[in-house]
N, C-alpha and C positions, 0 to 999 in steps of 0.2 A: 531478299533479295530482290532488287530489281533491273528489270531488263528492259534500252530500251532498243527497238529494232525495228528499225536502225536510226542513228540520227540525225543521220540528212534530211530526215523529212519533217523535222521540224519548220514548223509556221512561224515564218516576221511579224512582230508586234510593229507596235507604235514603239514601244521602247527598247527593241533588238529588231533593227529596221531591215539586219541584212540575214542572212541566212549564217554568216561568220558569229555573228551576235549571240544569237539564238543558243546556238550550237556550244562559243564561251561560255552562256549563262547558264544550262543547261548544267555542263560540266563543272560548273563554280557548285551548283546545287546540287547536284553526286558525291562533290568532292565532302561537303561540311555533312550531306548525309553518316557516309561512311565514316567520317572523322566525328562526328561527334553521336549519333544515333548507332553506329554498328551495322548498317545495312553496305550489302554488297551490291554496289552493279554493278551487272554488264552492260556493255554498250558495246553497239556492233557498227561497225562506218565500212562504210566500200572505199572506194584506191582511188586514187586521183587518174587521167591518165595519161602519169607521166612511166607508168609501170611498161606500157606499153610503144613505150617512147622507141623509134627504128632503130637507133643507134645502143639502147640499152637492151635490145633482142638479139642486137651483132654480137654483141660481145657479153650475150649471155646471162645480162645480170637481169634479169627482174625479178628475182624474189626481192617479198615486200621487203621493205625498212621502212622506220617510225616515220619517215619524212613523207611515206607514199600514200598518209592516209589520206582522204578528200577534208575537202569544204572548212578546216581548224586545226591545229595542233593542242591546242589545248586539251583535248581530251586526251592521248598518250602522252602529256607533259600532267595533268592529275592524274593521269592511271601508277597503280602499282604493279600490275602483269598487264604483258601486251601482248598480246599474241596475232599470227596470222594463218589462216587457211589460204591451201595456195596451190595450185592446177600447172605442174611444168606443163605440161603435154599441150595446156590452148597455148604454149610460147614458144611450141617446139623445142624444148632447149632437156639439158638432163639434168635428172634430180639432185643437188648438192649433196645428198646424205648419198646419192651412186646405186641408189634400187634401177632393175632393168626396167623400164617404163613399156617395153617393148611388149613383155610378157606379163602386162597387168592392163591390156587392152584384148580384148578379145576380136574374134572373126568378123565383127560385122560392125567396131568402131568404140566399141563402148569403154568408157577410164572408170580403172576403179583404185585411181590412185589419187588422196590428198597427201600435200606433206603441209603439217601442224609447225612452226616455227612460235618459237618461245622468243620476241625482241625484245623483249625489255621483262629482267624480272628485281621491284626494289629491294627484293629479300635474299635473293637467291642467284642462282645459276643465270645465266642468259645465252642469247643466240643459239639454244638448241632446239634442233629438227626431231622429229615426233614423225614416221612413215605411216601413212593410216591405208588399210584398208578403206573402200568408200561405197557401197553399193546405194547408189545413187535415187532410186527408186524407190530406198524407201529412207534416203536417210540416215542410212548408219555409218554409222565410222569402227573399226578397230583396229585397235593396232599391231601394224607388223613388227613381225623380229628383226631384229637387229638387221642390217645386212648382211653383215658379217656371216648370219646366222641362219638366213633365210635360205630355201631349198626351192629346187622347181615344182618339189610336189604342193614348197606354198602358193605358189606362183598358180599354178592350173587349179588348186582347191578358191582362190581370189577369183579366177576368169569362170569356175563354173558355179560361182556361188555356195559351195559347202564351207569355205571358212568361215561363213557368215555365221554358221548353224555347228559348231563346232562346241562352244562352250554352252550353249543352249542342251544339245544331242548328255554332255557330263551332267549341266542340275537333273536335266527330265531322268537319266539313269539312275541319278544318287537317290531325288527323291522315288522311282519306284523301287529301289535298294529296300528304301527310307520305310517303305511303306509294305514290303514282305515283310521286314521284321517285326513291324507296330503287329 
């Protein structure tokens, strides 16, 4: 796996005098490494400023699209899968998946939600959204139950941070049980 974080930091050279040229060249090289050598390139890219265009915000249409990636479209064209992490609270818009964003903020204004959107998938379904609980101080993401299945106790657990410990506690309990049986 090769991770480029982020591709907009590539430097120009005499052979690639613009940032777009440098990105296009790197994207081509990564596609070659994927197709001929079996590498799995992961390219992190920032969005351009059009995502925060006032008319888009007014229409509530700020969710990332393929054309919103900064500097060059070649990385998205060359990719098999394109995903975007998005914070709808930053733009004061509703989550397209329907999660209650007011319940995913604490009394101090900390935000515990990000939307993961599968924008492009060459080999399967795309335009898929997954709600993620987000613990920013640890950079931790955990998938949320589907909108129709989430409960008020789930929302409370997310904002009091116990939601992020649920699986860990289950695993710890299972290990303790195994140790007792041994």
